Structures are given as structure tokens and as C-alpha cells.
N, C-alpha and C positions, 0 to 999 in steps of 0.2 A: 722110387728110390734114386734113380738116375737123375731125375729132375732136381732133387734135393742136393745131390752132389754138385751138379752144375751151378746151382745158386751159391753154394759154399765157395766154389772155386772163384766165381765172379766177385763175391764179397772179399775174398783174399786178394784178388788182383786190384780191386778198388782201394782196399786198405793200403796196399803197397804203393799205389799211385799217389795217394794222399800223403803217405809218409815221406815221399820224395819231394813232391811239389804239388801245390793245389792245382788241379787241372781246370781247364776251361770247358764249360758244359755247353754242348750244342744240342739244339732241338730240331728234329726234322718232322714235318707234318705233310702227309701225302694228300693228293687230291682224291675226290670220291663223291662229289656232289653233296647231297643231304647227309650222306654217311659221315662227312667231315665234321658234323656237329659233335661226333664222338671225341674230337680233339679237346673240346671244352671240358668234358668229364675227366679226361686224362690229365689236363692241366690242373684241375682242382686237386687231384691226388699229388701231383708233383709239387704244387705249392704247399700242401699240408705236410709234405715230407721235408720242408724247409729248404728246397732247392731253388736257387736263383740262376736263371738261364743267362748265358753269356752271348749266345748267337742263336738266331732262328732262321731256318730256311723252309720254304713251303711252296707247294704247287696247287693251283686252282683253289678249292675250298681250304686247303691247308695254308695257302698264301693269305687268304682273307682272315682266317682266325689268327694266323701268325702275325700279320701286320697290326691287327688291333691289339694283340698282346704286347708286341714290341713297342707300340706307341704309348703304352702305359695303362691299359685296361687290365684289371685283374680277371681271374677265371670266373669269379662270381658275377662280376659286372658283365662279362661276355654271356654268361648264362642268362642273365636278365634281358640283355639286348636281343638275343636270338629267340628267346621264348616270347618276347613281345612283338616280334616281326612276323607279318603275314607274307611268307615267301611266294605263295601262289599269286598274290596280287602284284608283288614286285616283279616277278618273272614275266607275267603276262604283259606288263608294261602298259596296262590300260591307263590312258590319261583321264583324270577326273573330269566329269562333265562340266564342272565349274571352271575348268581351265580353258574351255573352248569359247570362241566368240559365238554370237547368235547364228552367224552364217555357218560356222563349223558344227554347232550343235545340230542344226537342221540337216546338214550334210551327213553327219554320223548316224542320224536317226531316220534315215530314209532308205539306205542301200544295204542289202544283205551281203553283197560281195563287191570288192573293188580290186582291180588288178592294173599294174602298169601296162600301157598300150603305146608302144613306140614303133614307128615305121610299120604300122598295121600288124604288129606282132605282139601277142600277149605274153608277158613274162611273169615270173613268180618271185616273191621276195626271197632273199638269201637266208633269212632266219625268222623265227617266230617273234623274237623280241629284239629291240635295240638296246636293251639294258639301261634305259635312262633312269628309271626309278631306283634301281640298285646303285647306279653311279651317284645319284643324289644323296643316298644314304651314306655312301663311303665318304663323300666330301664333308657331310655334317659330322660324322663320327670322328674323322681324322683332322678336323679343323685346327686342333691345338698343335699339330705338327705340320701345318701347311707350309711353313718356311724351311722345313728340313728337306733339302734336295739330295743329300748324301745319306743313304739309308744306314750307313755305318755310324751316323751321328744320332740315330734314334735312341731312346732310352735303352733298347736292346738292339744291337746291330742286326740287320735283317736283309734277306734277299728272297727273290722268287723267280720262277721260271715261266717263260712263255714260249710259243712256237712260231717261227716265221713261216707263214702259210705258203709263201712263194718258193722257199728253199728247203723247207722241212727241217731246218736246223733249230736247235735249242737257243733261246735268247735269255741271257742272264740279266735280270733287272735289279740293280742295286743302287740306282739313283734316279732322279727325276721327280715327278709328282706322284706321291704314294697312292692316292685313289686310282690314278690312271694305270699304274703298274699292276695293282692287284686285280683291276677290272680286266686287263689284258690276260693275266695269268688264268683267270677263271672264265674266259670266253669260250664256252663249250660250243663246238661246231653244230650248226643248224638250229641251236637254241638261241644263241646271241649273234648279232652282227659282229664280224671281225673288228678288232680294235686297231687303230693306227697310232703308233708311238715312234716319234723321231723318224718318220718316213717309212717305217716298217709295218707291214700288215701282219698282225699277231692274232693267234688263237690260243686256246687252252694249252698250258705247258705240259699237261698230262699226256699229250700225244707223243712227246719225245722223252720227257724226264719227270716222272710223277713222284719221285722220292729223291730230292737233291742232297744226298748225303755227302757226296764228294765235294760239292760246293761249300757246304757247311764246314767240313774239315779244313778246306782251304782258307776259311776265315780265321782259323786258329783253334778250332775245337779239339780237345784232347779226348773227350769222352762224349759219346753221342747217345741221346735218348731219341728213339724214333717211334712215332705213332702211325701205324699203317692201316688205312681204311680202304685199301684197294680190294677189288673182287678177285676171286679165283675164276677160272674159266667156268662158264655156266653151261648147263645142259639145255636141250632144245625147249623144254617146258618153261624155262625161266626167261627165254628170249621172246617176250611178249610185246615189245614195242621197238620202234626205230631207234630210240635212245639206247635201249639195252643192247641192240645189235651193234651199234657204233662202239659201245664200250667193250663188247666182246672182241671186236676186231682189234681195238687198241690194246686189249689185255694180252693178246698173243705175245707181244714184245715185253710188256711190263712184268708179266709172270716170270719170264726167264731172267729179266734184269734183277728181280728181287732176290734171286738165289744168292747172287754176289753181294747185293746191298744189305741184305739181312745179316750176312756174316760180318759185315763191317760195323753193324750197329751194336753198341755195348749193352743197352737195355732196349729190347724190342717189344713194343706193346701192340698187340693185334686184337682190337675189339671184335666181338662177335656181331657182325652187322649183316649177315647173310639174308636175314628176313626183311631187310629194308631196301628199297630202291633208291636210285640216285636223286629222285625227285620227291622222296617221302618226307618233305619238310614238316608236314602236319604231325609227324611222329617224332618231332625233335626232342621232346623230353625223354622218350625211351632211348633214342640214339645217344644222347648225352650220358644217360645212365650206363649204357653199354661201355662207353669209353672209361667211365669211372671204375666199373667192375674189372675191366681188363687191366687197368693200371694198378689196382689194388693187389692183383696177383704178383706184382713185382715190388710191393710196398717195402719189404725188408731191404732190398737193394737200393731203392730210392731213399729210404731213411738213412742208410749208411752214407750215401753221398751227401745228403742234407746235413748230417751231424758233423761231417768233416770240413764242410765249406765255411768260409768266413762270410758272415752276413754283411753285405755291402750297403744295403738300403739305398742304393742309387739307381738300380736298374729299372724300377717301376715307381718313379716319383709320382705322387698324386698331382693331378692337374685340375684346374678350375674349368668346368664345362660351362660354356655360355651359349645362350639361345639367340643372341643378337650380334650383329656386326654392322660396320659402316663401310659401304662401298663408295669410294669417292672418285674412282676412275673406271671406265668401261673400255676395254680393248677388244675389238672384234676382228677375228681372222677367218677367212674362207667364205665371206659373203660376196658372191659375184653377181647374183641376180636379185638379191633382196637388199634394200637400202638400210642404212643405219637407223633412220627414223622408224622404219617398220619393225626392226628387231628391238630397238629400245622401247617402242610402244608396246610390244608384246610382254616385255619384262615387267612393266607396270610398277616401277618404283623409281623414286628420284635419287640421284646421286647425292652423296654427302649427308644423307639422312640415315639414322639408325633404323635398321630393319631386322626382322626375325628371320631365322633360317626357313621357317615355314613360308614366309612371303617370298624369299628367294626361290624356294622350290616351286611355288605357284608360278612365278615368272618363267622359270625354265620349262615347266609343264605347259604354260601358255604357248611358248615357242614350239615345243614338241607337238602340241595339238594341231598345229597348222599342217603337219604332214609334209612339210617342205624340206626337212633335213633328215638325212640318213643317220647322222650322229651329231649329238650336241655334247661336247666335252668342255669342261671349264676348269680353271684354276683360280684359287683364292690366294693371293700373295700379298704380304704386308708391304706397304710403300713408305712407312714412317708416319704418315698422317692418318692413314686408314688402311683400306684394302683395295687392291686391284682385282677386278673381275675380268679374267682373260677368257673370252669365249672363243672356242675353236669349233667352227661349224663345218660340216660336210654336207653340202647340198645334194639332194637327190637329182641325179642326172635326168631322169625321166620326168617330163612335164605333162604328159598326156596319160589319162587313165580311162578305163572303161569300167562302169559300175552297173550292177544289176539288182533287181528286186522283184518280188512278186507279192500280190495282195488280193484279198477278197473281203468285201463287206456287203451289207445289204443295200447300200445306196449306189455305189459305183460298180458293184458286181466284181467280176474277175478282171485282173489287170496285171500286165507284165511291164516292167520298167527297164529300159536300157538308157544309160547315161554316158555322155562323153564330157570329160572335164579337161580343160587345158589351162595350165598355170603359165604366167608370163606370156599371156596371149597377145596383148598390145603394149603393155607397160610393165615395168618392174612392180612387184607387189600385187599384181592383179590375178584374177582367176575367172575363167569363163566356163559355164556349165550349161548343158542342154539335156533335158529329160524328154524322152519320147515314151509315152505310155500307150500301150496297145492292149486291147481286150474288148469288153462290152462297150466301152466308151473311149474313143481316141482323145488323148489330151497331150499337152506339152507344157514344159516349164523351162524358161531360159533365164539365166542369171549372169550378170557381169558385175564384179565387185572389185574395187581398188581399195585395198586395206592400207591406210596411212598411219596405223598405230595410234599414237597420242593425238594426232590431228584428225580433222574431219575426213572421213572416208566417203567414197562415192559409189553409187550402185545403179544398175538398170535391171529391171525385172520385166519379163513378158510371160503371161500365163494364159492358157486356154483350158477351160473346164467345161464339162458337159455331163449331165446325168438326167434321168427321168424318174418320176415317182408317181404312184397312184395316190391322189389326194381327193378330199371332199370338194365337190364343186362349190359348196358354200364359201370355201376359203377364197376362191377366185372371185365370186360375186362380192365378197366383202372388201376386196382390194381393187377391182377393176369394174368398169361399167359394162356389164354384159347382160344378156337376156336371162330373166329368171325362168328356167325351164324345169318344172317339177319332175320331169322324166329323167333328168340327168342327176345321178347320185355321186359318181366318181368320174374323174377324168385322169388321163395320164399326162402329167405336166412335164414338158421338156425344158430344162434350164441350161442355157448357154451363157458362159461368162468369158469374155476376152478382155484381159486387164494388162495395161502397160504402166510401169512406174519409173520415175526418175527421182532419185533421192540422195540426200547426204545424211551421214550418220556419225555420231561420236559415241565411243564406248568408254565407260568408267569401269576399270578392272575388266572382268569378263562377264559380269552379272547384270550390268546396267547399260542400257542403250537408249539413245534419244535420236529419233529420225524426223526429218522434214522432207516432204516430197510433193511432186505433182503426179496426178494419176489420170489416165484415160481408161474408160471402161465401156465396152459394148455389152449391154445386158439384154438378153432375149428370153422371154417366157412365151411358150407356145404349146399347142397340143394338136394331135391328129384325131382326138376322140370326137370333137365336134367341129363342124365347118359350115359356113354359109347360113348359120342360124343366129348370128349376132347382128344386132342393128347397127347401122352406121351412125356414129355420133355426129359427124359433120363431113364435109367433102374431103377433108384432109386425112380422115381416119381410115386406114386400110386394114381391117381385121383379118382378112383371109389372103392366102397366097397358095394356089394349088389346093392341096388337101390339108393344109396346115392353117390353124387359126393362131394369130399372134395377140398376146395381151400386152407385151412390152417388146420394143425393138429399138432401143435408143442408145446413142453414144452420150456418156456423161463425162464431164471434165471437172476435176476437183483438186484442191490442195489439202494436204493432210499432215498431221503430226502424230507421232507414236512414242510412248514411253514404256519401256519394258524392263522389268527386274526379275531375274530368274536364278534362284539358287537350288532348285529341285535337283536331287541327286539322280533322278531318272524321269524321263518324260511320261512313261506309261505306268510305272509302279513306284511313285515317289515314296520314300520313307523319311525324308527330312528335307528341310529347306523352305523358302518363301517364294511366292510368285506374285507378280503384278503385271498387267498388260492393259494400258489405256490407249484408246485410239479416238481421234477426232478428225472427221472428214467434213470439209466445206465444199458443197457442190455448186459450182459457179455457172456452168453452161450445160446445155443438153441439145441434142438434135430433136428431142421432144416428140416422140412418136405419138403420144396420147394428147398432145396440145394442152398440157396442164402444168408445165414446169415453171417454178419460181425458185429462187435461191433458197437452199435449206442446208442444215447440218445434221450429222449423225454423231453422237458421242456414246461411247461404251467403255466399260472397264471390267476387268476380272481380277480378283485377288484371292490368294489362298495360302495355306500352310500345310506342311506334312510333318509328322513327328512320330517317333516310335514309342509305343506304350510299353511293350515288352520286346524282347529280342526278336520275336517272329511276328509281332502284331503291330501294325502301324495304322494311323488314321490320316486321311486327307480331307481337309475342310476348305471349301471355296464359296465365295459369293460373287455375284456379277450382276450387272444391270446396264441398261442403255436407254436412250431417248432421242427423239427427233426435235430439232429446233427449227422454227419457221412455219409459215402458213401454207407452204406448197402442198398440193394434193397428190404429189407423186408418192405412190405406195410401194414402189418396186424395191425399196431398201428397208421396208419395215422388218421387224424381227419376227421370226417364225420358230417356235419351239417344237421339239420332238425328235426322237431317234437317238442313235448312239454313234459317236465318232470322235476322232482325235484331229481331224483335218477339215473343219467346216469352212465354207467360203461365204463371203458377204456377211449377212446377219442371220444365217441359219444356225440355231443354237441347239445342241444336244439336250434331250430331256427324257429321262427314264419314265416309263409308264405309257408314253404316247408314241405313235409311229412318226416317221419323218414328216416334217411340214404339216403339223397339226394345229398349232395354236398361234394365231397371228396377232400383231399389234405394233404400234409405233413406239412403244416403251415397255420395259419389262424389268423385273427384279427376280433373281433366282438364288437359292442357296442349295448347296450340294455337300454331302459327306459320304466318305467311303471307308469302310474298314477292310484292311488287307491282311489276311493271315497266311503267311508263307508256310504251308504245311510240309514242304520239302524244298531244297534249293531250287529256285526258279519256278516253283509251282505255287499258285496263289488261289486262295478262296476269297471271294470278293462280295461284300455286302454294301449296297448303295441305296441312298435315299436322296430325293431332291424335292423342293417345293418352289412355287413360283406364282407371281401375279403378272399377267400380260394383258394389255388393253391399249386403246388409243388415249393419249394424254394422261397416262397413269400418274405422273408426278404432279401435273397441274391440279388434278382432282383430289390428290392425297390418298388414292387407293393403294399406292405402293406399300403403305404402312399398315394395311388391314390384314386380317387373317388370310393366308394364302388360298387362292381359288383352286390351284392345281397342285397335285402331289403325285409322286411316283416312286417306285421301289424296284430294286433289282438284286438278284443273287446270281453269281457267276463264277467262272473259273478262268484263270489266266496262266499262260505258260510263256516263259522267256525262251524262245526258240532261236535257231541260227538265222532264220529269215525274218525275225522280228516277233512281236508279241502275238500270241494266239489267245483270243478272248471269246467266250460264249456267255451270254446273259439271258436269263428269263426276267422280264420286267412286267410290272402290272401297276394299276392305279385303282383306288376305290371308286373313281368317277366312271370307269368303264367296266363292262362285263368280261371282256377278253384281254388277255395279256399278249406280249410280243416276245419273240426270240430274236436276239441280235447276235450275229456272228462277225468276227473279224480275224483274219489271218494275215500276218506279215506287217511290216512297217507301213504306216499310212503315207500316201503321197498323192 
């Protein structure tokens, strides 16, 4: 009964206000993370009541919703935008794989952990996310008001609040670049990197003023409608995360502030959002509905306001949304150690040409994927002929990083990886990286790369690989001149590979790379299983050394070319994209351990596609082949099929159904298909089949096109873990009586 009386009194006051002079209507939207989606539901009811807002003020999520509404979007359009947005992906700021260069793809798919390492001290990042994906969306959604730098000149005058992290003071943002302002207002501490606006370091405005009613009144609002999605103080059971604890600390002040601010609000709308967390974006539809329900409780008062106001039809003019723009000038600020050519090359679009927003976003993501910038903020400003892209870069001060990984597989066994990476090592735009791999086999991988963007880049690689594998002695006899001993069934083959490469590379977009290079390789095949039992071929042949027998121990010098195209969305569990990798090596010189070297070439190619059949079911189909050109009797680079792996060296090719290094030949063709059923997020059931022909001179004899001689199948399970993919397979073939289990844990390196 008391509630009814209060509503009648408010209606009486509102009627009196309108009878004197039509009041200006202000709207205040509080912060609250995902709970702020309730503002959209409340706005729907406010619109339906016929109310046109004169001023909007918001903080954090309230600033984001308020800015979009003030720029001309309707409540229904906001509903569609937010329901179609995957906030979890935006917040995580994961850069799409397609935005990375091949060097960066390899880098991101090798290490489980990477930390800044400066002055021999390990440090931790300030926040989980840089907010780049979210900022990109703000720029796109607010492109139609890009030239409005006075927020009072928006279709609805607007302001928002941020906090100066150095002074703790509230900062009123009512001019500047709108996407930048609302990004600063919503920069939640520890979740997002602090924003820099006009030299001030800003964080979420909710820290000091989460409900800017006084500021809205100062704009000229006579009557204020407020939507409050702030939390009350929580009990201990509800404080289940660091985010919730930070909010609780901040709420000590805001709860007290709201006693006064609520009294100043003419129509106060408080959605019931207690059951939702500040990051519950996946429940957006329910949260929006809660805002609608809360506003409908004040519907009579809202309708009274709507009935008395004059319809202006100027506050939310419809605007034409465009998905393209022309950037004819690029202005870069803040690049001290990275050149304009490097940055422009990463953007991958030409000035003065029409491009889509998606292409602009890809370019920004390419720049973000380098990991060289703490923040990438940009403005799009009209210049009369087109648009200026003003890039404001904040380079990461730390140039050295320590990275780690762990791995186990059936070939290399257990391995622990420690990496040191140094950017700007010798030149601008360069990066030097050294992997030391310890475990059952000591290995290393050194890379130096100078990335010149649009122009030819330059690289140096040095790698040392070593492993051993039990193989059939017949495989050795078929490739090297050794004594036929019927008493020897299997031997333990030790493979050592020391490779050095010098190359140049050009990249088209981030999916297409062409490389030309020179290579030195020391290749050594040996065993301790047999010794002193091999005949000497001639006086120069030295098959034994101590307790080790050598089948190959030569230095090879070659030139090579490589063409790679890769749009797979994931290296290990692709669900979409195309792949091509073609390699041609021409071997020119050798130290010729076996006295049989002549010039020869090895050509090979692999291509494939991945596509989704249903939402959780995808298929990956690939085909590959290779052959030897020339009459050289060197067999050390012949293809050998068998085993499972994602990081083969030389011409060892994975093939289900057979153990590692089982099927040799100087030419081969192979087809492969895998069904991937994601039974739960990051959990995969895998069904694999492959067929192949492999023999000497397969293409010359025409046998590559005959019925496959070899086939194999596998069924397995895969898990995307924090240290990389975990995979276990059982594989078999109709050609053999026994199957094989293959295990792999962690990223391959």
C-alpha cells in the first residue's frame, strides 16, 4: 500500500513538473561488468514508454551501453549486437592464428609459458588482457561518429567516468575519441591493461564513481532515470574469485555512496542480478531480461513521462552503417624501436584503397600478434578525401623473455624446454631466440629473424636434433651397403642432425610465405648394436669408430626454396582452413662419407583442408608426396614412413599403422583423413585413416597411381591442455598382426 502511495506522489510531482515546463530527461547507467547488460532491457522499456533521453552518463559497462545508445543505436539494435558478441573471446584477447606470421605461429605453438625476463628478473604481466579485441569492436561500432570529439554534440549528449590510477581521482570524459573514452572507463583492474588518455593513466571509473548522477544533473537534467546494476556487499560464500574480492573491496564505498545518490534519482531501476557474476556474459539474454522486468515495475511512471514529452525525433537519427572505408594517410606515434616499414608491413593493406573493417581488424591483429606492443590504440578521423588512421603505439619496455615447455612422445621421449628470446637484439625489427631442450635427448634450436614487413625479410636458423629408434635391420640393408647377417633382426638406430640455414622470406598477408635459402647439414646415422662386422667397401670407408658403427656421417650443402600457405585455425586440431607446404632442395656438395655423392634434388609437398561438418564434428583431409631427382645413390634423404608426430625432421613421414621408420623409398604418395568429434570443450575423439605407396622411382614406374600397398588406422583421444595437446592413439594395419600405441604430451618441439 505504501509503495502505491509513493508511486502516486511521484506521478503527481511529474505531472506538476510537466505542467510548468517540459523537463530535460537524464539517464544514469552504473557499472557492473556483465550485469550491465541489464541496461539494454531497461532501455527497451524506456523506449516503449515513449521517452526520449536528453543526457546520458555512465561508468564502465554503463559507459559502453550509454555511448552506443547516445551515438544512435536503438535498444533493440544493442540487444542484437550484444547477443551476437562472444565476450569470452573478446576479453581473452586471443589473437587469431591467421594474424600471426609463420615465425609467430611456430613461436606460439611451442611454449607453454612465457614471462618477461629483464635484468635476470622474472616479472608478471599487469593484466590478463590488453583489451585489443574489444577496442577494435568499439572503433567499428562507433565509426559513424568518429569525427565527433565533443560528446555534447553526439545525437544524445554523453559523458563517462574513469579513474586516474596515480592520483585516485575521478576523471570526467566528455570529449576526445569516443572508443578511447569508454575503453578507459571500462578498464577493470587486473583484467585489462590500464589505458592512457591525454597523458593520464586511467582505469575503471567504478573505483571512484560508479553512478555519475551529479555529473548528469550538471549537464542540465531536470529529471533523472537511473539503472543500477551494482552489487550489495557479498557474504564469504559468494567471494569465490579474485575478481569478486576486488569488487567487494570497491563496494565498501559505493554501497554508502548509493544511499545519497539513490535519493537524488527520480526513477530508480534496480534489476535483480544477484545470481549473475560480473563475467557471466554467456548469460546475457537472462541479464537483459532482468533489466526489462525491473523497468516494467516502473512502467506507469515512465509512461507518464513519455506521454507528456514532445517527440523530437532528432535524438536518435538513423545512420547508414558501412563495412568499408578508405584510409589514405597513416600516422604512427610511439614507435621508437620498430620502423614504419615494419608496422606498415604488418597492417597488410595499401593506402588510398577501399578496405573492409574486417581487413583493418586483421591488420591491427597482425601488429598485436607480434607481442611487441603493450597497447595499440588508433583513431579513424576524416580528412576530406578519405580517412586518417592515427596509430598510437605503446611499445613493451621489456625486450627479453624466458619461455618454457615440456613434452613427451614415443620418439624423442621426455623433454624439457627452456628458451631465451631477445627482441631488438642487433637491429630494429629483429628477434633472436635460443631453445635448449634437455631430457632423454639433448637438442637445441637457434633462430634469428629480421622482419621487414612488406619487404624481403632475413633469417638464420641453427638446429641440432638427436633421437634413436629400434628398426628392422632390413631397412639399413636396403639403404646402405652392409653385411647381410641373418642373426641380426633389429638394431637401435641413432639419428643425429645438425642443420644451419641462411634464408630470405617474403610474406603475403600472414598466410602465404615464400623462402629461398642456403643450407648446411651434418647428417649422421649410426648404431651401437653392431660393430666390427661390416666389410670395408674401400680404403676411404670407415664404418666403425670405437663401439659405434656409422652408416652415414656426411656434411651436405644445398640450396632450397619453400612455399607455404596456412589458414588452419589450429595446428593440432584444425576445424577450418587450407594448408599447403612445398619444399625443393638441390644438394650441391657433400663431404661424401660413403663415396657415392652426385648432385641430386628432393621435392615434396603436402596439402590439406579442414572443415566443420556439424558444430562439434570436423574433418581434416590431407594428401602429400615426394620424390628424388637425379642418379645419385645417396639414400640418406630417402623418405621413411611410420609413427606419429607433429614435428618430423628431414624426410621422416608419420604414418598410422606402422612404427617409426618402417617403410623406406625415394618416392612416396600418401593420403590422410581424420574425423574430430569434440565431445566436450577441448576434449576430442579422433578417428584416423591413411594410405600410401612408397618405393624407389615410384613416379617413373607409374606405381604411385596404383592401389595403395600400405594402409593404417587410428582411434584416439586428444585434450587441449595448458602445456599443449595431449594425445593418445591406438593404431593398426591389416598388413601386420600387432598394433601400436602412440602417446604425446605437450607442444611438439
